C-alpha beads as a LAMMPS data file, in Angstrom:
LAMMPS data file: protein, C-alpha beads

152 atoms
151 bonds

1 atom types
1 bond types

-500.0 500.0 xlo xhi
-500.0 500.0 ylo yhi
-500.0 500.0 zlo zhi

Masses

1 110.0

Atoms # bond

1 1 1 -366.309 -10.580 -472.159
2 1 1 -365.298 -7.062 -472.462
3 1 1 -366.787 -6.548 -468.910
4 1 1 -364.283 -9.171 -468.120
5 1 1 -361.476 -7.608 -469.690
6 1 1 -362.285 -4.446 -468.178
7 1 1 -362.310 -6.331 -464.874
8 1 1 -359.208 -7.585 -465.413
9 1 1 -357.724 -4.185 -466.365
10 1 1 -358.912 -2.265 -463.181
11 1 1 -358.140 -4.926 -461.164
12 1 1 -354.502 -4.822 -462.482
13 1 1 -354.554 -1.417 -462.350
14 1 1 -355.777 -1.007 -458.596
15 1 1 -353.157 -3.704 -458.007
16 1 1 -350.264 -1.531 -459.730
17 1 1 -351.332 1.230 -457.259
18 1 1 -351.280 -0.565 -453.994
19 1 1 -347.972 -2.092 -455.081
20 1 1 -346.452 1.133 -456.167
21 1 1 -347.778 2.688 -452.913
22 1 1 -346.142 0.193 -450.543
23 1 1 -342.647 0.410 -452.774
24 1 1 -342.926 4.286 -452.366
25 1 1 -343.294 4.016 -448.710
26 1 1 -340.592 1.535 -448.163
27 1 1 -338.195 3.588 -450.205
28 1 1 -339.467 6.757 -447.625
29 1 1 -339.033 4.820 -444.771
30 1 1 -335.355 3.520 -445.943
31 1 1 -334.305 7.219 -447.056
32 1 1 -335.690 8.401 -443.201
33 1 1 -333.554 5.922 -441.798
34 1 1 -330.865 6.505 -443.915
35 1 1 -330.479 9.697 -442.961
36 1 1 -331.082 9.282 -439.364
37 1 1 -327.729 6.925 -439.289
38 1 1 -325.575 9.083 -441.585
39 1 1 -327.010 12.231 -438.852
40 1 1 -325.961 9.817 -435.987
41 1 1 -322.891 8.676 -437.233
42 1 1 -321.972 12.682 -438.296
43 1 1 -322.956 14.091 -434.637
44 1 1 -320.746 11.240 -432.921
45 1 1 -317.947 12.518 -434.707
46 1 1 -318.730 16.186 -433.776
47 1 1 -318.217 15.110 -430.423
48 1 1 -315.499 12.447 -430.619
49 1 1 -313.137 15.223 -432.182
50 1 1 -313.976 17.604 -429.873
51 1 1 -313.379 15.101 -426.722
52 1 1 -310.943 16.854 -424.269
53 1 1 -311.534 20.451 -425.766
54 1 1 -313.709 23.687 -424.664
55 1 1 -317.044 24.192 -426.817
56 1 1 -315.763 27.727 -427.587
57 1 1 -312.130 26.495 -428.812
58 1 1 -313.909 24.079 -431.469
59 1 1 -316.979 26.165 -432.334
60 1 1 -319.134 23.809 -431.193
61 1 1 -322.290 25.478 -431.983
62 1 1 -321.528 26.237 -435.538
63 1 1 -321.649 22.752 -436.463
64 1 1 -324.924 22.675 -438.962
65 1 1 -325.927 18.995 -437.793
66 1 1 -325.456 19.961 -433.886
67 1 1 -327.133 23.205 -434.628
68 1 1 -330.274 21.633 -436.397
69 1 1 -330.393 18.883 -433.774
70 1 1 -330.565 21.485 -430.772
71 1 1 -332.626 23.784 -432.642
72 1 1 -335.123 20.939 -433.106
73 1 1 -334.992 19.742 -429.623
74 1 1 -335.129 23.264 -427.634
75 1 1 -336.731 25.430 -430.272
76 1 1 -334.870 28.502 -431.702
77 1 1 -335.641 30.775 -428.750
78 1 1 -334.317 28.517 -425.972
79 1 1 -331.387 27.483 -428.483
80 1 1 -330.308 31.074 -428.802
81 1 1 -330.282 31.448 -425.021
82 1 1 -328.193 28.249 -424.728
83 1 1 -325.286 29.797 -427.316
84 1 1 -325.337 33.636 -425.361
85 1 1 -325.165 31.833 -421.919
86 1 1 -322.964 29.054 -422.497
87 1 1 -319.825 31.201 -421.462
88 1 1 -317.784 29.309 -418.765
89 1 1 -317.651 25.879 -420.290
90 1 1 -315.951 22.503 -419.152
91 1 1 -313.964 20.593 -421.696
92 1 1 -316.156 17.779 -423.827
93 1 1 -315.656 14.709 -422.057
94 1 1 -316.900 11.019 -422.413
95 1 1 -317.845 8.408 -420.344
96 1 1 -320.738 5.693 -418.988
97 1 1 -321.711 5.490 -422.850
98 1 1 -322.479 9.648 -423.306
99 1 1 -320.128 13.012 -424.196
100 1 1 -321.147 15.467 -421.949
101 1 1 -320.325 19.284 -421.506
102 1 1 -321.452 21.850 -419.094
103 1 1 -322.134 25.505 -419.864
104 1 1 -323.133 28.591 -417.849
105 1 1 -323.626 32.169 -417.687
106 1 1 -320.649 33.786 -416.262
107 1 1 -321.207 35.746 -412.850
108 1 1 -324.462 33.549 -412.613
109 1 1 -323.716 29.772 -412.512
110 1 1 -326.303 27.966 -410.578
111 1 1 -328.903 29.968 -411.576
112 1 1 -328.440 29.832 -415.547
113 1 1 -326.680 26.897 -416.778
114 1 1 -326.737 23.837 -419.664
115 1 1 -325.861 20.453 -419.365
116 1 1 -325.294 18.359 -423.046
117 1 1 -325.484 14.565 -423.347
118 1 1 -325.326 12.774 -426.022
119 1 1 -325.101 9.032 -426.060
120 1 1 -324.120 7.923 -429.787
121 1 1 -325.360 4.298 -429.309
122 1 1 -329.128 5.315 -429.137
123 1 1 -328.728 8.515 -431.190
124 1 1 -330.025 10.349 -427.634
125 1 1 -329.175 13.902 -427.511
126 1 1 -330.122 15.039 -423.831
127 1 1 -329.835 18.901 -422.645
128 1 1 -330.549 19.951 -418.974
129 1 1 -331.943 24.000 -419.399
130 1 1 -331.883 26.150 -416.793
131 1 1 -332.639 29.553 -416.607
132 1 1 -332.844 31.780 -413.795
133 1 1 -333.293 28.771 -411.518
134 1 1 -336.439 27.401 -413.844
135 1 1 -335.364 23.814 -415.410
136 1 1 -335.957 21.938 -417.858
137 1 1 -335.133 18.717 -419.439
138 1 1 -335.349 18.058 -423.322
139 1 1 -334.120 14.767 -424.650
140 1 1 -334.540 13.339 -428.294
141 1 1 -335.856 10.197 -426.632
142 1 1 -337.780 9.313 -423.159
143 1 1 -335.565 7.131 -421.417
144 1 1 -333.457 6.499 -418.178
145 1 1 -330.619 8.587 -418.150
146 1 1 -327.786 9.209 -415.552
147 1 1 -326.290 13.282 -415.796
148 1 1 -323.060 13.020 -414.497
149 1 1 -324.032 14.389 -411.144
150 1 1 -327.313 13.451 -410.810
151 1 1 -329.693 10.872 -411.840
152 1 1 -332.893 11.281 -413.792

Bonds

1 1 1 2
2 1 2 3
3 1 3 4
4 1 4 5
5 1 5 6
6 1 6 7
7 1 7 8
8 1 8 9
9 1 9 10
10 1 10 11
11 1 11 12
12 1 12 13
13 1 13 14
14 1 14 15
15 1 15 16
16 1 16 17
17 1 17 18
18 1 18 19
19 1 19 20
20 1 20 21
21 1 21 22
22 1 22 23
23 1 23 24
24 1 24 25
25 1 25 26
26 1 26 27
27 1 27 28
28 1 28 29
29 1 29 30
30 1 30 31
31 1 31 32
32 1 32 33
33 1 33 34
34 1 34 35
35 1 35 36
36 1 36 37
37 1 37 38
38 1 38 39
39 1 39 40
40 1 40 41
41 1 41 42
42 1 42 43
43 1 43 44
44 1 44 45
45 1 45 46
46 1 46 47
47 1 47 48
48 1 48 49
49 1 49 50
50 1 50 51
51 1 51 52
52 1 52 53
53 1 53 54
54 1 54 55
55 1 55 56
56 1 56 57
57 1 57 58
58 1 58 59
59 1 59 60
60 1 60 61
61 1 61 62
62 1 62 63
63 1 63 64
64 1 64 65
65 1 65 66
66 1 66 67
67 1 67 68
68 1 68 69
69 1 69 70
70 1 70 71
71 1 71 72
72 1 72 73
73 1 73 74
74 1 74 75
75 1 75 76
76 1 76 77
77 1 77 78
78 1 78 79
79 1 79 80
80 1 80 81
81 1 81 82
82 1 82 83
83 1 83 84
84 1 84 85
85 1 85 86
86 1 86 87
87 1 87 88
88 1 88 89
89 1 89 90
90 1 90 91
91 1 91 92
92 1 92 93
93 1 93 94
94 1 94 95
95 1 95 96
96 1 96 97
97 1 97 98
98 1 98 99
99 1 99 100
100 1 100 101
101 1 101 102
102 1 102 103
103 1 103 104
104 1 104 105
105 1 105 106
106 1 106 107
107 1 107 108
108 1 108 109
109 1 109 110
110 1 110 111
111 1 111 112
112 1 112 113
113 1 113 114
114 1 114 115
115 1 115 116
116 1 116 117
117 1 117 118
118 1 118 119
119 1 119 120
120 1 120 121
121 1 121 122
122 1 122 123
123 1 123 124
124 1 124 125
125 1 125 126
126 1 126 127
127 1 127 128
128 1 128 129
129 1 129 130
130 1 130 131
131 1 131 132
132 1 132 133
133 1 133 134
134 1 134 135
135 1 135 136
136 1 136 137
137 1 137 138
138 1 138 139
139 1 139 140
140 1 140 141
141 1 141 142
142 1 142 143
143 1 143 144
144 1 144 145
145 1 145 146
146 1 146 147
147 1 147 148
148 1 148 149
149 1 149 150
150 1 150 151
151 1 151 152
């Protein structure tokens, strides 16, 4: 009888541990999804509020959410280069489901330039990053995207 009681307690303890783990993992997943949804909404608002404005005028790169996303996507060194050389700029526009802006190094456009696309529907931030004619593409999500003057 004591052995049965011990087995029942052990089984109950194992079931309780498994249930707690499942609930904990579900809560973590919900919290992560909620955080991403808030970040997506906030980044969409950053671009929406800046429509028609130049990135320099609205201090686009001073925005904490955008800075974090760009740093996570590009790494700190590439992010610093983008900010430093984003000198000649286009206003922020919206078309084909994406916000868009372009910037380049003064007197060196065509060789050192950057394009930023943000698709709010998919929360996909995309950067075309060109330094001295060496081009790289960085995207949050690997999807087919259309750049304003070219298709990838």
